C-alpha positions as CSV (number, residue, x, y, z in Angstrom):
1,X,109.0,70.9,112.4
2,X,109.4,73.7,109.4
3,X,112.2,76.1,109.8
4,X,110.0,79.0,110.1
5,X,106.5,80.0,112.0
6,X,104.4,82.7,110.0
7,X,101.6,84.1,112.6
8,X,98.9,85.4,110.3
9,X,95.7,87.2,111.1
10,X,93.8,89.6,111.3
11,X,95.4,93.7,112.6
12,X,94.8,93.4,116.2
13,X,95.2,89.4,116.5
14,X,97.8,89.5,118.5
15,X,100.2,88.2,115.7
16,X,103.2,90.9,117.0
17,X,103.4,89.9,121.2
18,X,102.1,86.3,120.2
19,X,105.1,86.0,118.1
20,X,108.1,87.9,120.4
21,X,106.3,85.3,122.8
22,X,106.4,82.6,121.0
23,X,109.9,83.0,119.8
24,X,111.1,83.2,123.2
25,X,109.4,80.2,124.4
26,X,110.9,78.1,121.4
27,X,114.5,80.3,122.5
28,X,113.9,81.4,118.3
29,X,114.9,84.6,116.5
30,X,111.4,86.5,115.7
31,X,110.9,88.6,112.5
32,X,108.3,91.3,112.0
33,X,107.0,91.8,108.7
34,X,106.2,95.6,109.2
35,X,108.6,96.4,111.1
36,X,111.3,95.1,108.4
37,X,109.1,97.3,105.6
38,X,109.1,100.4,107.9
39,X,112.7,100.5,108.4
40,X,113.4,99.7,104.9
41,X,111.3,102.5,103.7
42,X,112.4,105.0,106.9
43,X,108.5,105.6,107.5
44,X,105.7,103.8,108.9
45,X,103.2,101.8,107.6
46,X,100.4,104.5,107.7
47,X,102.9,106.7,106.2
48,X,103.9,104.7,103.5
49,X,99.6,104.2,103.1
50,X,99.6,108.1,102.7
51,X,101.9,109.2,100.7
52,X,102.6,106.1,98.7
53,X,99.8,104.1,98.8
54,X,98.5,100.6,99.6
55,X,99.6,99.0,96.0
56,X,103.0,100.0,97.0
57,X,102.7,98.8,100.4
58,X,101.4,95.3,99.5
59,X,104.2,94.7,96.9
60,X,106.9,95.5,99.4
61,X,105.1,93.4,101.5
62,X,105.3,90.6,98.9
63,X,109.2,91.6,98.3
64,X,109.7,91.6,101.7
65,X,107.8,87.9,102.3
66,X,109.7,86.5,99.5
67,X,113.1,87.6,101.7
68,X,112.0,86.6,104.6
69,X,111.5,82.4,104.0
70,X,115.6,82.4,104.4
71,X,115.1,83.4,108.0
72,X,114.7,80.4,110.5
73,X,112.5,81.6,113.0
74,X,108.6,83.4,114.1
75,X,107.8,85.3,111.4
76,X,104.8,87.8,112.0
77,X,103.2,89.1,109.2
78,X,100.7,91.9,108.2
79,X,96.7,91.4,108.4
80,X,96.3,91.9,104.5
81,X,99.1,89.9,103.5
82,X,96.9,87.2,102.8
83,X,95.4,89.0,99.7
84,X,97.8,88.3,97.3
85,X,97.7,84.6,95.6
86,X,101.8,84.8,95.8
87,X,102.0,85.8,99.1
88,X,99.4,82.4,100.3
89,X,101.8,80.2,98.1
90,X,105.4,81.9,99.5
91,X,103.4,81.5,103.5
92,X,102.1,77.5,103.1
93,X,106.1,77.0,100.9
94,X,108.1,78.5,103.5
95,X,106.8,77.5,106.6
96,X,104.3,76.3,109.1
97,X,101.4,78.7,109.3
98,X,99.6,79.6,112.3
99,X,96.2,81.7,111.7
100,X,95.5,83.4,115.1
101,X,92.1,84.1,115.2
102,X,89.4,86.7,116.7
103,X,86.4,87.5,117.6
104,X,85.9,90.4,115.0
105,X,84.4,92.8,117.7
106,X,87.1,92.0,120.3
107,X,89.6,92.6,116.6
108,X,87.6,95.8,115.8
109,X,87.7,97.3,119.7
110,X,91.5,97.2,119.3
111,X,92.7,98.7,116.6
112,X,90.0,100.9,115.4
113,X,90.9,104.3,117.1
114,X,94.1,103.5,116.4
115,X,95.7,105.6,113.7
116,X,98.8,103.5,112.7
117,X,96.2,101.5,111.7
118,X,95.5,102.4,108.2
119,X,92.9,100.0,107.5
120,X,91.5,100.5,110.7
121,X,91.7,104.3,111.4
122,X,88.4,105.5,111.9
123,X,86.7,103.1,110.1
124,X,82.9,102.0,110.8
125,X,82.5,99.0,111.9
126,X,80.9,97.4,109.2
127,X,83.3,98.0,107.2
128,X,85.7,96.3,109.5
129,X,83.8,93.8,109.7
130,X,83.4,93.1,106.1
131,X,87.1,93.4,105.5
132,X,87.2,90.1,108.6
133,X,85.2,88.4,106.4
134,X,86.5,89.3,102.9
135,X,89.9,87.8,104.1
136,X,88.8,85.1,106.6
137,X,88.9,82.5,103.9
138,X,92.4,83.3,102.7
139,X,93.3,83.1,105.9
140,X,91.7,79.2,106.9
141,X,93.2,77.7,103.6
142,X,96.8,79.4,104.2
143,X,96.9,78.1,108.2
144,X,98.1,75.2,109.3
145,X,96.8,75.3,112.9
146,X,93.9,78.1,113.9
147,X,94.1,79.3,117.3
148,X,91.4,81.3,118.3
149,X,92.7,84.1,120.3
150,X,89.9,85.7,121.7
151,X,89.1,84.9,125.1
152,X,93.4,83.8,125.9
153,X,96.1,85.0,127.7
154,X,99.1,85.7,125.4
155,X,100.9,82.3,127.4
156,X,97.8,80.4,126.7
157,X,97.9,80.9,123.5
158,X,102.0,80.6,123.4
159,X,101.7,76.9,124.8
160,X,98.8,76.1,122.6
161,X,101.0,77.3,119.6
162,X,104.0,75.3,121.2
163,X,102.2,72.1,121.8
164,X,101.2,71.6,118.0
165,X,104.1,72.5,116.7
166,X,106.6,70.0,118.2
């Protein structure tokens, strides 16, 4: 097994929740890249987007991803991490990557009214579907495994991942 297990997927797929549970199951440390960015910046992702813009956030995200390669454990990423080729290369090189996929309608229902999610808040369903479809090939290209979380509990997803990485 590679040292790092990266969880990637669209916002609302369950990366952070599954990552914590997986780390506990495997007795590993967990690291949330968005939380790391927020800690370093002293503001939430939504505040960073609002005050410094998405481009700044993506630059910071790439920097943090590179720094995370030295970590040993479960690493949860933001939904847009796969937008940059350099990040996709880093994910493939630095660890085992699990794409948590989910039915887009379920994802939208989970995130659309959440002001903490700047790319989802108050966006039309069609816009969200388009963003999901735009990112989908990148998630798949990065993934060592794909787990559909649509109709599964956190525990079921954790067991599926744990069974595939041992």
